[in-house]
Structure formats: C-alpha cells, structure tokens
N, C-alpha and C positions, 0 to 999 in steps of 0.2 A: 505494494498498499502503502501512493504516496506521503511524504510531510505534505505539510497543511498549505506552506510559502508559496514551496513547489507544484500542488494541485494545477494544472492545463498551463506549466513553462513547459522547459526545456531545458532548468535550472538555472539562466543566467537574464532569470527573468522579462527573455522573447519567446513567443508565441510557438507555441510549435505545432510547425511544416507536418500535415496531409496534404498523403499522396495520391489525392481526389483526384486527377486525370488520367493515369495511370492504374486504379483505381474503372473506374470508368472504363478503359479499356478495356481489360480486361476485362468488365461483366459482358462488354457487348463479342469478345469473343464467346469466351462462355452461353453464350445465350447462343450463338448461332453456330459451332460446332454443336448442343445439345438439340437444338430442333432437324439441323440435314444429320444425326441421328447414327451416323460415319462410326467411334471408338467407343463405345466403356466409361463413361467421365472414370474409373478409376484408372484408368490404362498413362502408360507412360507419352501416349503418343498424341491424347487425349491432350496431353501437356501440351505436348512436343506444338500442336495444330495454338492449340491457347495460347500460348508464348509467341510463335508467332505472329498471327491471327492480334493480338492484344498490340508489338508491336509494328505494326502497318497499320494499324485503328492510331496512336499514342503520335508515333512519330507527321501522320499525316494529318494531329493539329496541330498546322502552321500557321494559326492567326490567333492558338491557346484558347476558343468557341470548345472543345471536342463534348466540356460537360452541358451545352445545350444543342452540339446541331441534333441532328435529321438524321438518322441509319437508311433512313431507306435512298435517299441523296447522293449517300457515301456509297453504298456500294459498288459502284461504275468505277471510282477512283482507286475504292482497297481491291478489286478485280485486275486492273492494270496495275498494282503493282505487284500482285501475286501471280499474274500470268510466270508459265512455264517459261518463257521467253527473254526471263524483262533478269540483269543482275538484285535482284533483290536487298545482299546477300551486302551488299559495295552501297550502296544507297543507303540501309538503316546504318553501317561504320561513319559515314558522309551526314547524316540528322543528328547520329549522337557524338560526336565529335560537333557540328554546329550548334548547337542545344548544351554542351558541355565549357564549351568557349563562349559565348555568349552567359551562361549562369556564370563563371570564370569575372568575366570581364565585371560586371554586374560587382559581384561579390558574396555570389549565390548560391548554393550549397539547395538543387533542389530533389529532396525523397523521390516526385514522378522520376528524373532521369537515374537514378542509386540504382530504382525496382526496373527501372527498364535494361538496365547496365548486368544487372543479377541476373535479366529474363533475355539475357542475346548470349551473356557467358555461360547458361546452362546452356542453350544453345545450342553453339560453339562446341564443348568441353565432353555433354553427352553424345555418347554415339549409340544406337540403336540398328541389330541384327534387323534386316528390312532383304523384302527379296531384288536377287539382280535384277534389275529392272534394261538391265546389255547383253543378258546370258538369252543369249537361245537354245536352248529347249534340246535337248540329246532325241534324235526319234520321234511316236511316232500322238502324236493325241495330247491334248493337252493336261499343263502338269494343275494339281491342287494351289488350298491356297497358304499348305506344308508345305507341299513338295517343290525342289529345285534351289537352281543356290544363291546362293543368301551374298550379301556382304555386311562391315558393318559401316553406318553412315552415319554424321551426323547428321544429331535432332531436327536439326531447321529443314533440311533438308525434301524432310520425312513432312514434317507443320509445316511447312508450308505450303505444299500441294495437295492439304485435307482441311486446311484454315485457305486454302483457295476453294476446295467442290464445296466445303460449306454455304462459300459465298456462295454460291452458286443456285446451291436448293436452297435459300430464304426467299 
C-alpha cells in the first residue's frame, strides 16, 4: 500500500503518467483478433498478432488522437501497413526512433513508448516454430497442419499476417 503523501504521484510530486494510448491500441488489437477467432487467446501466436497489431495501431497515430479515433475509419491504413509486401519492421523502427527522439527533445519519458518498445523487443527476440511456407512438400497430396517442415520464425513474422487477416475479417 502506498504512503498517504505518495498516493497518486510518482514519488517526486509529479502525477503518474498512465499509458492510455498504448492500452487503447492493445485493446483494439485484442478485439480485432478475438472477433476474427483465428487463434486461441491464450496462445503465443495470439500474443504475437496482438502485439504486432497494437504496434501498428499505436505507431500509426501521428496526431495523438488514438483514444478518439473511430476504428472503422482506420482499417484501410492498418491494412496497408500490415500488407505482405510492405517493410513493416523498418516502419516500426523508424516510428519508434522518431517518437523516442521527440520525447527526449521535450525531456519526457513516455510510458506508452516504453510499453511499445517492450512489445517490439518481444516480437523480435521471441521465435516461434511455424510451418515453412517456402518449403515444397515431397510427394503427393497436401500436408496437414502439423505435418511438413517447420522453421523457427521471429514472432513478428507470424503475428503480422495474423493481424492483417484479423483486420480483413472485421
């Protein structure tokens, strides 16, 4: 329990900064994936999709209007950012660097950006075992979901198409 004099502050007398923009982006991503019903919500694949989508939603908010946006009006933007032929990972790195530099110039530490950075780190550093889509099956007939060659893939490479598909299904 907090001491009375610290309640509602950061300990230095300043108010706590609540990462509402990140929480809202994560909520939108979660709802899109749940609506699409593509993966069980407790799976790491779902988390990869949610984090990739949340980063897309959060970083595409260039005007600081995220909590007031209408999801339907942004779907085309998110679809184009998550499309297969787009350099999404480069865009994420550029946007994060811009936000960090902007906050540093103003002397701010953004709790939203800290959570976005943690999500990005998890997406890059975590590898998931996934079907090798580049492999050509040896022989006749289609292979089942659990058959065929598998490769370790960065979580963002699995989560991004999952998020893209969830947007399509919305």
